[in-house]
C-alpha positions as CSV (number, residue, x, y, z in Angstrom):
1,M,0.0,0.1,0.0
2,A,1.2,3.5,-1.0
3,N,-0.1,6.6,1.0
4,I,-0.3,9.6,-1.5
5,Y,-0.9,13.0,-0.4
6,K,-2.5,15.3,-2.7
7,N,-4.5,18.4,-3.5
8,S,-6.7,19.7,-6.0
9,K,-8.1,23.3,-6.7
10,L,-10.7,25.0,-8.7
11,S,-11.8,28.5,-9.6
12,L,-15.4,28.5,-10.4
13,T,-17.4,31.6,-11.8
14,S,-20.3,29.8,-13.5
15,S,-22.9,27.3,-12.1
16,G,-23.0,23.6,-12.7
17,A,-21.6,20.8,-10.9
18,T,-17.7,20.6,-11.5
19,T,-15.5,17.7,-10.5
20,L,-12.9,18.5,-7.7
21,Y,-11.6,15.0,-7.1
22,T,-12.2,11.3,-8.1
23,V,-10.9,8.5,-6.3
24,P,-9.0,6.0,-8.4
25,A,-10.7,2.5,-9.0
26,N,-7.7,1.0,-7.0
27,S,-7.8,3.5,-3.9
28,R,-9.5,4.7,-1.2
29,A,-9.4,8.6,-0.1
30,I,-9.5,10.5,3.5
31,I,-10.4,14.4,2.5
32,K,-8.8,16.1,5.2
33,S,-10.0,19.6,4.2
34,L,-12.1,21.5,1.9
35,L,-11.6,25.4,1.8
36,V,-14.1,27.2,-0.1
37,S,-13.1,31.0,-0.5
38,E,-15.0,33.8,-2.3
39,D,-12.5,35.5,-4.8
40,A,-14.6,38.5,-6.7
41,G,-15.4,40.8,-3.7
42,G,-19.2,40.0,-3.8
43,A,-21.2,37.2,-2.1
44,A,-21.3,33.8,-3.4
45,V,-22.9,30.3,-2.6
46,A,-21.6,26.8,-3.4
47,K,-22.9,23.4,-2.9
48,V,-20.7,20.3,-2.4
49,T,-21.7,17.0,-3.4
50,L,-20.4,13.2,-3.4
51,N,-21.5,10.9,-6.1
52,D,-21.0,7.3,-5.4
53,S,-20.0,4.5,-7.6
54,S,-23.6,3.5,-8.5
55,G,-24.1,7.4,-9.6
56,T,-26.3,8.3,-6.6
57,T,-25.6,11.9,-5.5
58,F,-25.4,12.9,-1.9
59,V,-25.4,16.4,-0.7
60,I,-22.4,17.2,1.8
61,D,-23.4,21.0,2.2
62,N,-26.3,22.4,0.3
63,D,-25.4,26.2,1.2
64,V,-21.9,27.2,1.6
65,D,-22.8,30.9,2.1
66,L,-19.9,33.3,1.7
67,S,-19.8,37.1,2.0
68,A,-17.2,39.3,0.1
69,D,-13.8,37.7,0.8
70,Q,-14.8,35.3,3.2
71,K,-13.6,31.7,3.3
72,E,-15.2,28.5,5.0
73,Q,-14.0,25.1,5.8
74,V,-16.8,22.5,4.7
75,F,-15.6,19.5,6.9
76,S,-15.2,19.6,10.6
77,E,-13.9,16.0,10.3
78,P,-12.4,13.7,7.7
79,L,-14.3,12.2,5.1
80,I,-13.7,8.7,3.8
81,M,-14.4,8.2,0.0
82,E,-14.3,4.9,-1.5
83,E,-13.3,3.5,-4.9
84,S,-14.5,5.8,-8.0
85,E,-16.4,8.2,-5.9
86,V,-16.5,11.5,-7.0
87,L,-16.2,14.9,-4.9
88,Q,-17.9,17.9,-6.8
89,I,-18.8,21.4,-6.3
90,D,-21.1,23.9,-7.9
91,A,-20.9,27.8,-7.5
92,T,-24.7,28.3,-7.6
93,S,-23.9,32.2,-7.3
94,G,-20.9,34.4,-7.3
95,A,-17.4,33.1,-7.8
96,V,-15.1,31.0,-5.6
97,D,-11.9,29.2,-5.4
98,V,-11.8,25.7,-4.0
99,F,-9.2,23.7,-2.2
100,V,-9.2,20.2,-1.2
101,S,-6.4,18.0,0.9
102,V,-6.3,14.5,0.1
103,L,-4.8,11.4,1.5
104,E,-5.0,8.6,-1.2
105,I,-4.3,5.0,-0.3
106,N,-3.5,2.8,-2.9
107,R,-3.8,-0.9,-2.5
108,E,-1.6,-1.9,-5.4
109,D,1.5,0.3,-5.1
110,L,4.4,-0.9,-2.6
C-alpha cells in the first residue's frame, strides 16, 4: 500500500457541478479539508456533493454561503471516500476558489 498526499484546486465563476476530485478505482481516500473562498469581492454560494460508484448523488453541504472575501472550511471531520467516488462543487452564485487536501491510499503500489 502506498499513501499519496494530494491536493486539488478549482476557480469557479459559473454554476454547474464541477468535479473537484475522483478516487482512483484501486484506492480509497481520506479528505482532510475542503476550503471554499469567495474571490471576486461579492457574495457567493456553493454546493458540495459526493457521487458514489452507482451514480447516486449525496449532498454534503447544500449552502456554503460566503460574503465578500470570506472563506469557509466545509468539513469539521475527515471524510472517507471509496473507490471511484467523485467529489463535486457547484458555485450556484458568485465566484469561488476551492481547495481540497486528500490522502489517497493505493492498494496496489508498494
